[in-house]
C-alpha positions in Angstrom: -20.1 30.6 -3.0 -19.2 31.7 0.5 -15.7 32.4 1.8 -14.8 32.1 5.4 -12.3 34.8 6.5 -10.0 32.5 8.3 -6.7 32.3 6.5 -3.7 33.6 8.4 -1.7 33.7 5.2 -2.8 35.3 2.0 -0.8 32.7 0.0 -3.2 30.0 1.2 -5.3 28.4 -1.5 -8.9 27.8 -0.7 -10.2 24.2 -0.4 -13.5 23.5 -2.1 -15.9 21.5 0.0 -18.6 19.9 -2.1 -22.0 19.0 -0.6 -25.6 18.7 -1.6 -26.2 22.4 -1.3 -24.3 25.4 -2.7 -20.5 25.2 -2.7 -18.6 26.4 0.3 -15.0 27.5 0.3 -12.9 27.4 3.5 -9.4 28.8 3.2 -6.6 26.8 4.8 -5.1 28.4 8.0 -1.5 27.5 6.9 0.0 27.2 3.4 0.4 23.9 1.7 -1.5 21.8 4.2 -1.9 18.3 2.9 -5.5 17.7 3.6 -8.6 16.5 1.7 -12.2 17.2 2.7 -15.3 15.9 1.0 -18.9 16.9 1.7 -22.2 15.2 1.8 -22.5 14.0 -1.8 -19.8 11.5 -1.0 -21.3 10.4 2.3 -24.8 8.8 1.8 -25.0 8.2 5.6 -24.2 11.9 6.4 -26.0 14.0 3.8 -26.3 17.1 6.1 -24.1 20.0 5.3 -22.2 20.0 8.5 -21.0 16.4 8.2 -17.6 16.0 6.8 -15.3 13.2 5.6 -11.7 14.1 6.1 -8.6 12.3 5.0 -5.7 14.1 6.6 -2.3 13.3 5.2 0.6 15.5 6.4 3.7 13.3 6.8 2.1 11.2 9.4 0.6 14.2 11.3 -3.1 13.4 10.8 -4.5 16.5 12.4 -5.5 19.0 9.7 -9.1 18.4 10.3 -8.9 20.8 13.2 -8.8 24.1 11.3 -11.8 23.0 9.2 -13.9 22.5 12.3 -12.6 25.6 14.0 -12.4 28.4 11.3 -15.6 30.1 10.7 -17.5 28.0 13.3 -17.1 29.3 16.8 -18.6 26.2 18.5 -21.0 23.4 18.2 -20.7 19.7 17.3 -19.6 18.3 14.0 -20.2 14.7 12.9 -17.5 13.0 10.9 -16.8 9.8 9.3 -13.3 8.3 8.7 -12.6 5.4 6.5 -12.9 3.1 9.5 -15.3 4.7 11.9 -17.5 7.6 13.2 -16.9 10.1 15.9 -17.9 13.6 17.1 -15.6 16.5 18.0 -16.8 19.6 19.8 -15.0 22.9 19.9 -15.6 25.1 23.0 -13.5 28.0 21.7 -10.3 26.9 23.3 -9.9 23.2 22.9 -11.4 20.1 21.2 -13.3 17.3 22.9 -14.0 13.9 21.3 -17.2 11.9 21.7 -17.6 8.4 20.5 -15.2 5.5 20.5 -13.6 5.8 17.1 -11.6 8.8 16.1 -12.4 11.1 13.2 -8.8 11.0 12.0 -6.7 8.2 10.7 -3.3 7.0 11.8 -0.8 4.7 10.1 1.0 1.7 11.8 3.4 -0.3 9.7 1.8 0.9 6.5 -1.8 0.0 7.5 -4.6 2.4 8.1 -6.4 2.1 11.4 -9.0 4.1 13.3 -7.2 6.5 15.6 -9.1 5.5 18.8 -5.9 5.0 20.7 -5.0 8.6 20.5 -5.7 11.0 23.4 -7.4 14.3 22.8 -4.5 16.1 24.5 -2.4 15.0 21.5 -4.8 16.5 19.0 -4.9 19.7 20.9 -1.1 19.7 21.1 -1.0 19.3 17.3 -3.4 22.2 16.9 -1.3 24.4 19.3 1.8 23.6 17.2 0.0 24.4 14.0 -1.1 27.8 15.4 2.4 28.5 16.6 4.0 27.4 13.3 6.2 25.0 15.2 5.0 21.7 13.8 8.2 20.0 12.6 8.5 18.6 9.1 9.8 15.3 10.5 7.3 15.1 13.4 5.8 11.6 13.3 3.7 9.8 15.9 2.4 6.3 15.5 3.7 5.8 12.1 6.6 3.6 11.0 6.2 5.0 7.4 7.1 8.6 7.9 8.4 11.6 6.0 11.7 10.1 5.0 10.0 7.0 3.5 7.6 9.3 1.6 10.4 11.3 0.1 12.3 8.2 -0.8 9.3 6.9 -2.6 8.8 10.2 -4.4 12.5 10.1 -5.5 12.0 6.6 -6.8 9.2 7.9 -9.1 11.8 10.0 -10.8 14.8 7.7 -10.7 15.4 6.7 -14.3 18.0 4.1 -13.3 15.2 1.4 -12.9 12.4 1.3 -15.4 10.2 -0.7 -12.9 10.3 2.1 -10.3 10.0 5.3 -12.3 7.5 7.2 -14.3 9.6 9.4 -16.5 10.2 10.2 -20.1 12.8 7.9 -21.7 11.8 4.7 -19.9 10.2 1.9 -22.1 6.7 1.8 -20.8 6.4 5.6 -20.7 7.7 5.9 -24.2 5.2 3.3 -25.4 2.4 5.4 -23.9 3.8 8.7 -25.3 4.2 7.3 -28.8 0.7 5.9 -28.9 2.1 2.3 -29.5 0.1 1.3 -26.4 -3.3 3.0 -25.7 -5.2 2.9 -22.5 -9.0 2.4 -22.5 -11.2 4.7 -20.6 -13.0 3.0 -17.7 -16.3 4.9 -18.5 -16.2 3.6 -22.1 -16.1 0.0 -20.7 -19.1 0.7 -18.5 -21.0 2.1 -21.4 -20.2 -1.0 -23.4 -21.7 -3.2 -20.7 -24.8 -1.1 -20.4 -25.3 -1.6 -24.1 -24.2 -5.3 -23.9 -21.6 -4.8 -26.6 -18.3 -6.7 -26.6 -15.2 -4.6 -26.5 -13.8 -3.9 -30.0 -10.2 -4.6 -31.1 -7.7 -1.7 -31.1 -8.3 -0.6 -34.8 -12.0 -0.3 -34.2 -12.0 1.5 -30.9 -13.7 4.9 -31.2 -11.5 7.9 -30.6 -13.3 8.9 -27.4 -12.8 5.4 -25.9 -9.0 5.8 -25.6 -6.9 8.2 -23.6 -4.7 10.2 -25.9 -1.0 9.9 -25.4 -0.4 13.2 -23.7 -3.3 12.7 -21.2 -2.3 9.2 -20.5 1.3 10.2 -19.7 0.3 13.2 -17.6 -2.2 11.1 -15.6 0.2 8.3 -15.0 2.8 10.8 -13.8 0.3 12.4 -11.4 -1.8 9.4 -10.2 0.5 6.3 -10.7 -1.4 3.1 -9.9 -4.6 5.0 -9.2 -4.8 5.6 -13.0 -2.9 2.9 -14.8 -4.6 -0.5 -14.7 -3.5 -3.7 -16.6 -5.8 -6.7 -17.1 -4.4 -10.2 -17.0 -6.8 -12.8 -18.5 -7.0 -15.6 -21.0 -8.6 -15.1 -24.3 -11.8 -17.0 -24.8 -11.7 -16.9 -28.6 -8.5 -16.8 -30.8 -9.8 -13.9 -32.8 -12.8 -12.3 -31.0 -11.3 -12.4 -27.6 -14.3 -12.0 -25.4 -17.4 -12.4 -27.6 -19.8 -13.2 -24.8 -18.6 -10.4 -22.5 -17.5 -12.8 -19.8 -14.6 -10.5 -18.9 -16.3 -7.2 -19.7 -19.0 -7.9 -17.0 -16.2 -8.6 -14.5 -14.1 -5.7 -15.4 -17.0 -3.3 -15.1 -17.9 -4.7 -11.6 -14.2 -4.1 -10.6 -14.3 -0.6 -12.0 -17.5 0.4 -10.1 -16.2 -0.9 -6.8 -12.9 0.9 -7.4 -14.8 4.1 -8.0 -16.7 3.8 -4.8 -13.5 3.7 -2.7 -11.2 5.7 -5.0 -10.4 8.1 -2.3 -9.2 5.4 0.0 -6.8 4.1 -2.6 -5.7 7.7 -3.5 -4.9 8.4 0.1 -3.0 5.1 0.5 -0.9 5.7 -2.7 -0.3 9.4 -1.9 0.9 8.5 1.6 3.4 6.1 0.0 4.7 8.6 -2.6 3.1 7.0 -5.6 0.8 9.9 -6.3 1.9 13.5 -7.0 1.7 15.3 -3.6 0.1 18.3 -5.4 -2.8 16.1 -6.5 -6.0 17.0 -4.7 -8.1 13.9 -5.4 -8.3 10.8 -7.4 -8.4 10.9 -11.2 -11.8 11.4 -12.9 -11.4 8.0 -14.7 -8.8 5.3 -15.0 -6.8 4.0 -18.0 -7.1 0.2 -18.6 -4.6 -1.8 -20.6 -6.5 -4.6 -22.3 -4.3 -6.1 -25.0 -7.1 -6.7 -27.4 -8.1 -3.0 -27.2 -4.8 -1.4 -26.5 -2.4 -2.8 -29.2 -3.3 -3.5 -32.9 -4.8 -6.9 -33.5 -5.9 -9.1 -36.5 -9.2 -10.6 -37.5 -8.6 -12.4 -40.7 -12.2 -13.7 -40.8 -13.2 -10.1 -41.4 -10.1 -9.2 -43.4 -8.5 -7.1 -40.7 -4.8 -7.5 -41.0 -2.2 -5.3 -39.3 -0.5 -2.8 -41.6 3.2 -2.3 -41.5 2.8 0.6 -39.2 0.3 -1.3 -37.0 2.7 -4.2 -36.9 5.4 -1.9 -35.6 3.1 -0.6 -32.9 2.2 -4.2 -32.0 5.9 -5.2 -31.6 6.5 -2.2 -29.3 3.5 -3.1 -27.2 4.5 -6.7 -27.0 8.0 -5.6 -25.9 6.7 -3.7 -22.8 4.5 -6.5 -21.4 7.1 -7.1 -18.8 6.8 -3.5 -17.6 3.0 -3.4 -17.7 2.6 -6.2 -15.2 5.8 -5.7 -13.2 5.9 -1.9 -12.7 5.4 -0.6 -9.2 3.1 2.2 -10.5 0.5 0.0 -12.3 -2.4 -1.8 -10.8 -2.8 -5.4 -12.1 -6.2 -7.1 -12.1 -5.9 -10.9 -12.7 -9.2 -12.6 -13.6 -8.3 -16.2 -13.3 -11.8 -17.7 -13.4 -13.1 -18.8 -16.8 -16.5 -20.1 -18.1 -17.1 -23.8 -17.5 -17.1 -24.3 -21.2 -13.5 -23.2 -21.5 -11.1 -26.2 -21.0 -7.9 -24.1 -21.2 -7.7 -22.5 -17.7 -5.7 -19.5 -16.7 -2.8 -21.5 -15.4 -2.7 -23.7 -18.5 -1.5 -20.8 -20.6 2.0 -19.5 -21.1 1.3 -15.7 -21.4 -1.0 -15.7 -18.3 1.7 -17.7 -16.4 4.2 -14.9 -17.4 1.8 -12.1 -16.3 1.1 -13.9 -13.0 4.7 -14.5 -12.2 5.9 -11.0 -13.2 3.2 -9.3 -11.2 4.1 -11.5 -8.2 7.6 -10.1 -8.5 6.3 -6.5 -8.6 8.2 -4.1 -6.3 5.9 -3.2 -3.4 3.0 -5.4 -4.6 0.5 -4.1 -2.0 -2.8 -2.9 -3.3 -1.4 -3.1 -6.8 -2.3 -6.7 -7.7 -5.8 -8.1 -7.3 -6.7 -11.7 -8.2 -10.4 -12.5 -9.0 -10.8 -16.3 -9.0 -13.7 -18.7 -9.2 -15.3 -17.2 -6.1 -15.8 -13.9 -7.9 -19.4 -13.8 -9.2 -19.9 -10.2 -10.5 -23.7 -10.4 -10.2 -23.8 -12.1 -6.8 -20.8 -10.9 -4.8 -22.3 -9.0 -1.9 -19.0 -7.4 -0.8 -18.7 -3.7 -1.5 -16.1 -1.0 -1.6 -12.8 -1.7 0.1 -13.9 -5.1 1.4 -14.4 -6.2 -2.2 -10.7 -5.7 -2.9 -9.3 -6.9 0.4 -10.6 -10.4 -0.4 -8.5 -10.4 -3.6 -5.1 -9.6 -2.0 -4.1 -13.0 -0.8 -2.9 -14.7 -4.0 0.6 -13.4 -4.2 3.4 -16.0 -4.3 7.1 -15.4 -3.7 9.1 -14.1 -6.7 11.0 -16.6 -8.9 14.4 -16.6 -10.5 14.4 -16.9 -14.3 15.4 -20.6 -14.2 12.6 -21.2 -11.6 10.1 -19.5 -13.9 11.2 -21.8 -16.8 10.8 -24.8 -14.5 7.4 -23.6 -13.5 6.4 -23.4 -17.2 7.5 -26.9 -17.6 5.6 -28.1 -14.6 2.4 -26.5 -15.9 3.0 -28.1 -19.3 3.4 -31.5 -17.7 0.1 -30.9 -15.8 -1.9 -30.3 -19.0 -4.6 -33.0 -19.7 -3.2 -35.9 -21.7 -4.7 -36.8 -25.0 -5.9 -33.2 -25.6 -5.1 -30.4 -28.0 -4.4 -27.9 -25.2 -1.0 -26.4 -25.4 0.8 -23.9 -23.1 1.4 -21.5 -26.0 -0.9 -21.5 -29.1 2.0 -19.9 -31.0 5.0 -22.0 -30.0 7.5 -19.2 -30.9 6.0 -17.1 -28.1 7.6 -19.3 -25.4 11.1 -18.1 -26.3 9.8 -14.5 -26.3 8.2 -14.9 -22.8 11.2 -16.6 -21.3 13.5 -13.8 -22.7 11.2 -11.1 -21.4 11.2 -12.6 -17.9 15.0 -12.7 -17.9 15.2 -9.1 -19.0 12.6 -8.1 -16.4 14.5 -9.9 -13.6 17.7 -8.0 -14.4 15.8 -4.9 -13.4 13.5 -6.2 -10.7 16.5 -7.5 -8.7 17.6 -3.9 -8.3 14.6 -3.1 -6.1 15.5 -1.6 -2.7 12.4 -2.8 -0.9 10.3 -6.0 -0.8 7.0 -5.8 1.0 4.6 -8.7 1.5 1.6 -8.0 3.8 -1.0 -10.5 4.8 0.2 -13.0 2.2 -0.5 -16.1 4.4 2.8 -17.8 3.6 4.2 -20.8 5.4 7.7 -22.1 5.8 8.0 -23.4 2.2 7.0 -20.0 0.7 9.5 -18.2 2.9 12.3 -20.6 1.9 11.4 -19.9 -1.7 11.7 -16.1 -1.0 15.0 -16.8 0.8 16.4 -18.5 -2.3 15.9 -15.3 -4.4 16.7 -12.6 -1.8 20.5 -12.9 -2.4 19.8 -11.6 -5.9 18.5 -8.3 -4.4 21.9 -6.8 -3.6 20.4 -3.3 -3.2 17.8 -4.4 -0.7 17.4 -2.1 2.3 13.8 -2.8 3.4 12.0 -6.1 3.9 8.4 -6.4 5.3 6.5 -9.6 5.8 3.3 -9.7 7.8 0.5 -12.2 8.4 2.6 -15.3 7.7 3.3 -18.1 10.1 6.7 -18.8 8.8 8.2 -20.7 11.8 11.6 -20.5 13.3 13.2 -22.5 10.4 11.7 -20.1 7.8 12.7 -17.0 9.7 16.2 -18.2 10.2 16.6 -19.0 6.5 15.2 -15.6 5.7 17.6 -13.7 8.0 20.6 -15.6 6.7 19.6 -14.6 3.1 19.2 -10.8 3.5 22.1 -8.5 2.7 24.1 -7.0 5.5 23.1 -3.4 4.5 19.4 -3.9 5.4 18.0 -0.8 7.1 14.4 -1.8 7.9 13.1 -5.2 8.8 9.5 -6.0 9.7 8.4 -9.6 10.3 5.2 -9.9 12.3 3.0 -12.9 13.3 5.9 -15.1 12.5 5.5 -18.0 15.0 9.3 -18.1 15.2 9.7 -18.1 19.0 11.1 -21.6 19.0 14.3 -20.4 17.3 14.8 -17.1 19.2 18.4 -17.9 20.3 19.6 -18.6 16.7 17.6 -15.7 15.3 19.0 -13.2 17.9 22.6 -14.2 17.0 21.8 -13.8 13.3 20.4 -10.3 13.9 23.9 -9.1 14.9 25.1 -9.5 11.3 22.7 -6.6 10.3 24.9 -3.9 11.7 23.2 -1.1 9.7 19.7 -2.0 10.7 17.8 1.0 12.0 14.1 -0.2 12.2 13.1 -3.6 13.6 9.5 -4.8 14.1 9.0 -8.3 15.4 5.6 -7.8 16.8 2.9 -10.5 17.5 5.2 -13.4 18.1 5.2 -15.0 21.6 8.9 -14.3 22.4 8.3 -14.3 26.2 10.8 -12.9 28.7 13.6 -15.3 27.7 13.2 -14.4 24.1 13.1 -10.7 24.7 16.3 -10.9 26.8 18.0 -12.8 24.0 16.9 -10.2 21.4 18.1 -7.4 23.6 21.5 -9.1 24.1 22.0 -9.2 20.4 20.3 -6.0 19.3 22.2 -4.3 16.4 23.8 -1.1 17.6 22.1 1.2 15.1 18.5 0.5 15.9 16.5 3.7 16.2 13.0 2.3 16.0 11.9 -0.9 17.7 8.5 -2.6 17.8 7.6 -5.7 19.9 3.9 -5.4 20.4 2.1 -8.5 21.5 5.3 -10.3 22.5 3.9 -12.1 25.5 6.6 -10.7 27.9 6.2 -9.4 31.4 8.3 -7.1 33.6 11.5 -9.0 33.1 11.4 -8.4 29.3 10.1 -4.8 29.9 13.1 -4.0 32.2 15.5 -5.4 29.6 14.0 -3.3 26.9 14.1 -0.2 29.0 17.8 -0.6 29.4 18.1 -0.1 25.6 17.1 3.5 26.0 20.7 4.2 27.3 22.5 1.5 25.4 21.2 2.6 22.0 20.2 5.9 20.4 16.7 4.6 20.4 14.1 7.1 19.3 10.9 5.1 19.1 9.9 2.1 21.2 6.5 0.4 20.8 5.6 -2.4 23.2 1.8 -2.3 23.7 -0.2 -5.5 24.4 2.4 -6.9 26.7 1.5 -7.6 30.4 4.1 -5.3 31.9 3.7 -3.7 35.3 5.3 -1.5 37.9 8.9 -2.8 37.4 8.8 -1.8 33.8 7.6 1.6 34.7 10.4 1.9 37.3 12.9 1.0 34.7 11.5 3.5 32.2 11.4 6.2 34.8 15.1 5.8 35.3 15.9 5.4 31.6 14.0 8.4 30.2 16.2 11.2 31.4 19.0 11.9 28.9 17.7 9.3 26.4 16.9 10.0 22.8 13.5 8.5 22.9 10.8 10.6 21.3 7.9 8.1 21.0 7.0 5.5 23.6 3.9 3.3 23.1 2.9 1.0 26.0 -0.4 -0.3 27.3 -2.1 -3.3 28.8 -4.6 -4.1 31.5 -1.8 -4.9 33.9 -0.8 -1.3 34.2 -2.5 0.4 37.1 -3.7 3.9 37.1 -0.9 4.9 39.4 1.7 3.3 37.1 0.3 5.2 34.1 0.4 8.5 36.1 4.0 7.8 37.1 5.0 7.2 33.5 3.3 10.4 32.3 5.1 12.4 34.9 8.4 10.8 34.1 7.8 11.6 30.4 6.9 15.2 31.2 9.8 15.7 33.6 12.2 14.3 30.9 11.0 17.1 28.5 9.8 14.7 25.9 7.2 15.6 23.2 3.8 15.9 24.8 2.2 13.7 22.1 5.1 11.1 22.1 3.8 9.0 25.0 0.9 6.8 23.9 -0.6 4.6 26.6 -3.0 2.3 24.7 -6.3 1.7 26.2 -6.6 5.0 28.0 
């Protein structure tokens, strides 16, 4: 194994780069750099030794690829592949040059990964200069609304024992059930082996030892990898004793597992960025742990004389008691298989337990990429989608959370919808209904303590938003609300704003279609006096709407995004005035047809302002306007990489 003599600090730990040839070790140029590099074996399209896949995560500063390219390699071209595109960087000994339209690094915008093609090479070289000089600030953050403070807050939540739905610590119910062995997780590789042999999964008492994670390993992996490790299956039994005798679910679970493995790094990076994975973890777990009730808690098969012993019955009761945490915890990944064989008359939503699992997982704090629904369009042998695209199509089934009384009403509605003159019942064991209702009430008492509610690309309309608005007053600790990809209308948005608590700190509502109610919405915003981050992008506010928003802007706003707001110079001038009226540190207004008057206003507002990041860009900006803006930014002594003119 070779070692490149490039580390400037003996305390640096080497990073292992794996490829098709011998292992190569490149030491990091600075200690504790948060960076992951994978070599050819993980890149079928780039098998050569000098092609690299880099996922750079450093509190929003996605630049750590540079030292890998530089150290030990005095020049030449490197090919790279990011999650979203390909590019080339060349190093001439003093600076980097980019070739190709998509960047080799990634950036984050409102919690979503994008290719970094809007970044200028001068920014990368400025990052590299700061890395070399040791002046890269811990809180430095460009192009990311989810920065260092959010990461630390999420990591603190992982160890906050006050809420059993947002912590992974000893003493909480779900952790204790794992630690005691009351609940066992199935190894993903064992399930794959079963499918290869076409053998149904066995019940818990007949599971071979190697098929289950032992208690200590399961707890350790959950603490380290969070939802990258701990999976929970929601499904309806196809046989009252044998569960899945024809391997209907096994085939589907194995397809899900294989696709997850193929993009495990993408999920690992996502969850690590959001504080759900230990920052010291260097890659995804070697396997996952799957909760499948039939395999994970003791069962009975009276036809074969298998009856739970007194000890097994105690384990079963403990496992049953943590169902509400399994499906509602923010550090578990729930896979809901709602499709059933044509021969099965009792569908997923005709069952009480699956109704509970569906509702509790819909109420999961920060649901994103932690609940996947595979319905009747999912055909494991025919689905052509692969990797991340496979999972993205399963993200749109979330519904707004329900109050306990609303959940009971939904159970009754589903009972009333059952086929008449049939033997189908919502609960096979009628005493389970009281248990389920009580578990949901207990769960809600904790879930309502959540500090953030995040609903991305859920495709909701006004009725869904009004349902959400009806439960938000229960969330008295709420400080962050994110809703994207939902045409909620002015009526829905107004109802939502009236429901949120006054202490809200972050509000993101994009693609809302709420421009028709901008006057009422603007006035309602003034109630949120502690609001610091506001993103109302991709709504056609127009100049009148922007002026109304500016007139009622809460005084504590530090971060404002209004991309794609359909406003011109009149709106741009009004927003520029906020640089002096507020302690605004980040303003993002790309994809708006602003012109020279907006540049004039920004030129006058930049000196003495607190702004550190300014993002603009549209075809209406002339080359001269862009040059004037760059000069004004430089003359105002702003961070070199803070000005982002999209489309350059």
